[in-house]
C-alpha positions in Angstrom: -19.8 4.8 -39.4 -17.0 5.7 -36.8 -18.6 3.7 -34.1 -18.7 0.6 -37.0 -14.8 1.1 -37.4 -14.6 1.0 -33.6 -16.9 -2.1 -33.0 -14.5 -4.1 -35.5 -11.5 -2.6 -34.3 -12.2 -4.3 -31.2 -13.4 -7.3 -32.7 -9.8 -7.7 -34.9 -8.2 -6.9 -31.6 -10.0 -10.0 -29.8 -9.3 -11.9 -32.6 -5.5 -10.9 -32.9 -5.4 -11.7 -29.0 -6.6 -15.6 -29.2 -4.5 -16.3 -32.2 -1.3 -15.0 -30.3 -2.3 -16.6 -27.3 -2.7 -20.4 -29.3 1.2 -20.2 -30.8 3.4 -22.2 -29.7 6.8 -20.1 -27.4 9.6 -20.2 -30.2 12.7 -21.8 -27.6 15.7 -21.7 -29.1 17.3 -24.1 -27.2 14.3 -26.3 -27.0 14.4 -26.9 -30.9 18.3 -27.4 -31.1 18.2 -30.0 -28.2 15.6 -32.0 -30.2 16.2 -31.2 -34.2 20.0 -31.1 -34.1 21.7 -27.8 -35.7 19.7 -28.6 -38.7 17.6 -26.5 -40.2 16.6 -27.4 -42.9 13.6 -30.5 -41.6 10.5 -31.8 -43.1 9.0 -29.8 -40.8 10.8 -26.7 -41.6 9.9 -26.9 -45.4 5.9 -28.3 -45.1 5.3 -25.5 -42.0 2.8 -23.9 -44.1 0.3 -26.8 -44.2 0.9 -27.2 -40.7 -1.8 -25.6 -37.6 1.2 -23.2 -36.6 2.1 -22.1 -40.0 -1.8 -21.4 -40.3 -1.7 -19.9 -37.3 1.4 -17.4 -38.3 -0.3 -16.4 -41.3 -3.8 -15.3 -39.1 -1.3 -13.2 -36.9 -0.3 -11.1 -39.7 -3.8 -11.0 -41.5 -5.1 -9.5 -38.4 -2.3 -7.6 -37.2 -2.0 -5.4 -40.6 -5.2 -5.0 -40.4 -5.5 -4.2 -36.9 -2.6 -1.5 -37.6 -4.5 -0.4 -40.8 -7.6 0.8 -38.4 -5.6 2.0 -36.0 -4.4 4.3 -37.9 -7.8 5.3 -40.0 -9.4 6.0 -36.1 -6.9 8.1 -35.6 -6.9 10.5 -38.2 -10.2 11.0 -37.5 -11.1 10.7 -40.6 -14.8 8.6 -40.2 -17.3 11.4 -39.0 
């Protein structure tokens, strides 16, 4: 059982790494020079429907799963 959790843990860690590497950096100087100082743009309102929004959601989900698996494996509840 512990071996299965360890394998899932490694797979989740690799997927989380890849998802984070696919995201663009968020440089505040770059955004303000292109879009101005307004925070309410069409892109910011519809960000959830874009690739970047999907990557942010995937990052959140895999990070939560990674943390839960870390706690379960560190508590040594599985025998």
